[in-house]
C-alpha positions as CSV (number, residue, x, y, z in Angstrom):
1,M,146.3,-54.8,-41.7
2,G,146.3,-58.9,-41.4
3,A,144.5,-60.3,-44.9
4,C,143.1,-63.7,-45.8
5,A,143.4,-64.0,-49.6
6,F,140.0,-65.5,-51.3
7,F,141.0,-68.3,-54.3
8,R,138.1,-68.3,-57.3
9,P,138.0,-71.0,-58.9
10,A,137.2,-71.2,-62.7
11,G,133.6,-70.6,-62.5
12,W,133.1,-68.8,-59.3
13,H,130.2,-66.7,-58.7
14,Q,128.6,-64.6,-55.3
15,D,126.0,-66.0,-55.7
16,N,127.4,-69.8,-55.5
17,V,128.4,-68.9,-52.5
18,V,126.5,-69.9,-49.3
19,G,129.2,-68.7,-46.8
20,T,132.9,-67.7,-46.4
21,V,134.8,-68.3,-43.6
22,K,138.2,-66.0,-42.8
23,A,140.1,-64.8,-40.4
24,P,139.7,-61.8,-38.4
25,K,141.0,-58.5,-39.0
26,F,144.3,-57.8,-37.3
27,Q,147.1,-55.9,-37.1
28,Y,150.4,-57.2,-38.5
29,V,154.4,-57.0,-37.1
30,R,157.1,-58.2,-38.5
31,A,160.1,-58.2,-35.5
32,E,163.4,-57.7,-36.8
33,S,164.9,-58.7,-33.2
34,L,164.2,-60.7,-30.4
35,D,163.7,-56.9,-27.8
36,Q,161.0,-56.0,-30.6
37,A,159.7,-59.1,-30.7
38,L,159.4,-58.8,-26.5
39,E,158.3,-55.2,-26.8
40,F,155.4,-56.1,-28.9
41,L,154.4,-59.3,-27.2
42,D,154.9,-57.4,-23.4
43,R,152.8,-54.5,-24.8
44,Y,149.6,-56.6,-26.3
45,A,150.3,-59.9,-24.0
46,E,146.8,-61.8,-24.4
47,D,145.9,-60.1,-26.9
48,A,148.9,-61.0,-29.4
49,R,149.3,-64.5,-31.3
50,I,153.2,-65.5,-32.2
51,L,153.4,-66.2,-35.9
52,A,156.3,-69.2,-36.3
53,G,155.0,-71.8,-38.6
54,G,151.6,-70.9,-38.4
55,Q,150.6,-75.0,-38.5
56,S,148.0,-74.8,-36.0
57,L,147.9,-71.0,-35.7
58,M,146.7,-70.5,-39.4
59,P,143.6,-72.9,-39.3
60,T,142.7,-71.5,-36.4
61,L,141.9,-68.0,-37.0
62,N,140.3,-68.8,-40.2
63,M,137.6,-70.4,-38.3
64,R,137.3,-67.4,-35.8
65,L,138.8,-70.0,-33.2
66,S,140.9,-67.1,-32.4
67,Q,140.5,-63.3,-32.8
68,P,143.9,-61.8,-31.5
69,D,144.2,-58.1,-31.9
70,I,147.9,-58.2,-33.1
71,L,150.1,-61.3,-34.9
72,I,153.9,-60.8,-34.4
73,D,155.8,-62.5,-37.0
74,I,159.0,-63.6,-35.4
75,N,160.7,-65.7,-38.3
76,R,163.8,-63.4,-39.1
77,L,164.5,-64.0,-35.7
78,E,167.8,-66.0,-37.1
79,A,168.9,-66.6,-33.2
80,L,166.1,-68.4,-32.3
81,K,166.6,-70.9,-35.5
82,R,170.0,-72.7,-34.4
83,I,170.3,-76.6,-33.3
84,S,173.4,-76.8,-31.3
85,A,175.2,-78.9,-28.6
86,E,176.9,-77.4,-25.5
87,E,177.9,-79.0,-21.6
88,G,176.2,-82.2,-22.4
89,H,173.0,-80.6,-23.3
90,V,171.4,-80.0,-27.0
91,R,170.1,-76.8,-27.3
92,I,167.2,-76.7,-30.5
93,G,165.9,-72.6,-31.0
94,A,162.2,-72.2,-30.7
95,L,162.4,-71.4,-34.3
96,A,163.8,-75.0,-36.0
97,R,161.4,-76.3,-38.2
98,H,160.1,-79.5,-38.0
99,A,162.7,-81.1,-41.1
100,E,165.4,-79.7,-39.9
101,V,165.7,-81.1,-36.7
102,L,164.6,-84.7,-38.2
103,S,167.5,-83.8,-40.6
104,S,170.1,-82.7,-37.3
105,P,173.3,-84.8,-37.2
106,I,173.7,-83.3,-33.5
107,V,170.1,-84.8,-33.1
108,A,170.8,-88.0,-34.5
109,R,173.0,-88.8,-32.1
110,D,172.6,-87.4,-29.0
111,L,168.9,-87.3,-28.7
112,P,167.8,-91.0,-30.7
113,L,163.8,-90.8,-29.0
114,I,163.8,-87.0,-30.4
115,A,165.2,-88.5,-33.6
116,E,162.9,-91.7,-33.5
117,A,160.3,-89.6,-33.1
118,M,160.7,-86.8,-36.0
119,P,159.3,-88.8,-38.3
120,H,155.5,-89.4,-37.2
121,V,155.6,-84.9,-36.6
122,A,152.9,-84.2,-39.2
123,H,153.4,-84.9,-42.7
124,V,156.1,-83.3,-45.1
125,A,154.2,-79.9,-46.0
126,V,153.6,-79.3,-42.4
127,R,157.1,-80.8,-40.9
128,N,158.6,-78.6,-43.6
129,R,157.4,-75.2,-41.7
130,G,156.0,-76.4,-38.1
131,T,158.4,-75.0,-35.6
132,F,159.8,-77.3,-32.8
133,G,159.1,-74.8,-30.4
134,G,156.0,-74.0,-31.5
135,S,154.6,-77.7,-31.3
136,I,156.2,-77.3,-27.3
137,A,154.2,-74.0,-27.0
138,L,150.5,-75.3,-28.6
139,A,150.7,-78.5,-26.3
140,D,148.5,-80.3,-28.2
141,P,147.4,-83.6,-25.9
142,A,148.2,-85.5,-29.5
143,A,152.0,-84.2,-30.2
144,E,154.4,-85.8,-29.9
145,L,157.4,-84.0,-28.7
146,P,155.6,-82.9,-25.5
147,A,155.5,-85.9,-24.4
148,C,159.3,-86.6,-25.5
149,V,160.6,-83.6,-23.8
150,V,159.1,-84.6,-20.8
151,A,160.8,-88.6,-21.0
152,L,164.3,-86.5,-21.6
153,G,163.8,-84.2,-18.7
154,A,164.2,-81.0,-20.7
155,T,164.0,-77.6,-20.0
156,I,161.6,-75.2,-21.5
157,V,163.7,-71.6,-21.5
158,V,160.9,-68.8,-22.1
159,Q,161.8,-65.0,-22.2
160,N,160.0,-61.5,-21.4
161,V,161.6,-57.8,-21.3
162,E,162.6,-58.6,-18.1
163,G,164.3,-61.4,-18.6
164,R,164.7,-65.3,-19.0
165,R,162.7,-68.2,-17.0
166,E,163.9,-71.7,-17.4
167,I,160.9,-74.3,-16.5
168,P,161.0,-78.0,-16.7
169,A,159.0,-79.8,-19.0
170,T,157.7,-82.1,-16.5
171,D,156.6,-79.0,-15.0
172,Y,155.8,-77.2,-17.9
173,F,152.4,-78.7,-19.3
174,E,149.1,-78.1,-17.3
175,G,146.5,-79.2,-19.4
176,L,144.4,-79.1,-22.8
177,Y,146.5,-76.3,-24.1
178,E,147.7,-74.4,-21.3
179,T,150.9,-74.4,-20.3
180,Q,153.6,-72.3,-17.4
181,R,154.3,-69.8,-20.2
182,R,153.0,-66.1,-19.4
183,A,151.2,-64.1,-22.2
184,N,154.3,-61.8,-22.4
185,E,156.6,-64.1,-22.8
186,L,158.2,-65.9,-25.3
187,L,159.4,-69.6,-25.8
188,V,163.2,-69.4,-27.2
189,E,164.4,-72.8,-27.2
190,V,164.1,-75.9,-25.6
191,R,167.1,-77.2,-24.0
192,I,168.0,-81.4,-24.0
193,P,170.1,-83.4,-21.6
194,V,172.1,-85.6,-24.2
195,E,171.1,-88.8,-23.7
196,K,173.6,-91.2,-22.6
197,P,175.4,-94.5,-23.8
198,E,174.0,-96.6,-21.0
199,T,170.5,-94.9,-21.5
200,V,168.3,-96.4,-24.4
201,S,165.1,-94.7,-25.6
202,V,161.9,-96.1,-27.9
203,F,159.3,-94.1,-29.7
204,M,156.0,-95.5,-30.5
205,E,152.4,-94.0,-32.4
206,L,149.6,-95.5,-33.3
207,S,147.5,-93.4,-35.8
208,R,145.1,-94.1,-39.0
209,R,147.5,-92.7,-41.6
210,H,151.6,-92.1,-40.9
211,G,151.4,-88.0,-40.2
212,D,147.5,-88.3,-38.9
213,F,146.9,-86.9,-35.1
214,A,148.1,-89.8,-32.8
215,I,145.4,-92.4,-31.2
216,A,147.8,-94.0,-28.9
217,G,151.3,-92.9,-27.8
218,L,154.2,-93.2,-26.0
219,A,157.8,-91.8,-25.2
220,C,160.0,-94.3,-23.6
221,H,163.6,-93.5,-21.8
222,A,165.2,-96.4,-20.0
223,R,168.4,-97.3,-18.3
224,I,169.1,-100.9,-19.0
225,K,172.0,-103.3,-17.6
226,D,172.0,-106.5,-17.5
227,N,168.4,-107.1,-17.7
228,V,167.7,-105.1,-14.9
229,V,165.5,-101.7,-15.4
230,A,167.4,-99.8,-13.3
231,D,165.2,-95.9,-14.0
232,A,162.4,-95.8,-16.7
233,Q,160.4,-92.7,-17.7
234,L,157.0,-93.5,-19.8
235,V,155.6,-90.5,-21.0
236,Y,152.0,-91.0,-22.4
237,F,150.2,-88.9,-24.7
238,A,147.0,-88.7,-27.2
239,S,144.7,-90.3,-23.8
240,E,144.6,-87.3,-21.8
241,D,145.0,-83.1,-21.5
242,K,149.2,-83.0,-21.3
243,P,151.4,-85.7,-21.5
244,T,150.7,-88.5,-18.6
245,L,153.9,-90.5,-16.9
246,G,153.0,-94.3,-16.1
247,V,153.7,-93.6,-12.3
248,R,152.5,-97.0,-11.7
249,A,154.4,-99.1,-14.2
250,M,157.5,-97.4,-13.6
251,A,157.2,-98.6,-10.5
252,A,156.7,-102.0,-11.7
253,I,160.0,-102.1,-13.5
254,V,162.7,-100.5,-11.8
255,G,164.7,-102.5,-10.0
256,K,163.4,-105.2,-11.2
257,S,165.0,-108.3,-13.4
258,W,163.0,-108.3,-16.6
259,S,160.2,-111.1,-17.7
260,E,157.2,-111.3,-19.0
261,E,155.7,-111.3,-16.3
262,I,157.3,-108.2,-15.7
263,R,155.8,-107.0,-18.4
264,E,152.5,-108.2,-18.0
265,V,152.5,-106.5,-14.2
266,A,153.3,-102.9,-15.8
267,V,150.9,-102.9,-18.6
268,G,148.2,-103.4,-15.4
269,E,148.9,-100.7,-14.0
270,L,148.2,-98.4,-16.4
271,S,144.7,-99.1,-15.7
272,D,145.5,-96.3,-12.9
273,D,147.7,-94.4,-14.7
274,L,145.7,-93.4,-17.4
275,N,142.5,-91.7,-17.3
276,P,141.8,-91.6,-21.3
277,M,139.3,-88.5,-22.4
278,A,137.0,-89.8,-25.4
279,N,137.7,-87.7,-28.3
280,L,136.8,-88.2,-32.5
281,Q,140.1,-90.7,-32.3
282,G,138.4,-93.3,-29.9
283,S,136.8,-94.2,-26.9
284,P,138.5,-94.3,-22.9
285,A,138.7,-98.2,-23.3
286,M,139.8,-98.7,-27.0
287,K,142.8,-95.4,-26.2
288,L,143.1,-97.5,-23.3
289,H,144.0,-100.9,-24.7
290,L,145.9,-99.6,-27.5
291,Q,148.2,-97.6,-24.7
292,R,148.5,-101.1,-23.3
293,V,149.7,-102.6,-26.4
294,L,152.3,-100.1,-27.0
295,T,153.3,-100.4,-23.2
296,G,154.8,-103.9,-24.0
297,R,155.9,-103.4,-27.4
298,A,158.2,-100.5,-26.5
299,L,159.7,-102.0,-23.7
300,D,160.1,-105.4,-25.7
301,A,162.3,-102.8,-27.2
302,A,164.0,-101.0,-25.0
303,I,165.3,-104.7,-23.5
304,A,166.7,-105.5,-27.2
305,R,168.1,-102.6,-27.7
306,A,170.0,-102.6,-24.5
307,A,171.0,-105.9,-24.8
308,A,172.4,-105.2,-28.5
C-alpha cells in the first residue's frame, strides 16, 4: 500500500499539529514491462494513475485532489526513455526527463522551438524528475510543451492492450486537463517533424520568476522568405483552457510583406482570437495585453532570424 512519509522536525509533538495532509491509501505496482503496465491500466482504467516524474501527481495526492485505487509506476520502462531521429521526425519517449530533452543534441539540432522552450519548463529540480510525456498527458494550460507540440504539428502516440493510436497534437488537447487519451491508454511517445532550414521558431513567455507558472506565453513557428511570411503557427498558452491558435492573427500576416503596419494588424486581431481566463496570475485584460506584447516581439524576432 502507498504511504506518505511524515517528517518530524526537532521539537515536534502531536499536540502541536492542528491538522496534517497526506495521501489517501492506494495500491502501488511497479511495471516491469510495457505490456504489464498496459494490463494494469486496462484493469483499473479511471481508478489508476500513472507514476512517471510525479511532479504534479504527488502534490495532488497529498492534497487529496486525486484519490486513485492504484498507482502504476512506469519508471523502469527503458523503451519509453529514448530520444531518436528517424525519417524526418524526432521521437521523444514519454519518460524522457525534461533535463534530458534540454541537453539532447538531437533536440538542439532538429527542434529549435523545443530547445528554446525547455529552459522555461519549471525549475531545475523539477526538470530533473519531470517527464516530457507527463507534461503532454497532464495538459496544464499554463505549460510550455503542449503549445510547442501544437505549433510543430506533432503526433501524440497512445497505447492500450489493443494497440497504438496516433492523435494529431492539434486535436489532442480538449480543455482544462482534458485530452483525447482514454482512461485505459498510456501516452508512450511524441513524434515531432524535424524543423526545416527554411523555417524559424520563436518561444516567449512571461512569468513572475523564471521557472514559475506562465502568465502569458507564445510558441511561434513560421516559414519566411524575402521578408514575406509564407506560413505561420502562433500558439498561445496560459490564456485559455488549452493551447490556442491565433487564427486571425495568422491570417493577418500570411502572404504579406512584413511591415510595422502588418504587425499591428496581427496584434489587434488577438482580441478575437483569445478569450483569456481570469486566475491568480492576472485578469483577462492584463493577459490579453501581455499576449499582444509577446506577439509583436515574437514576430519581430522571427523576421530577424529569417534574415540572419
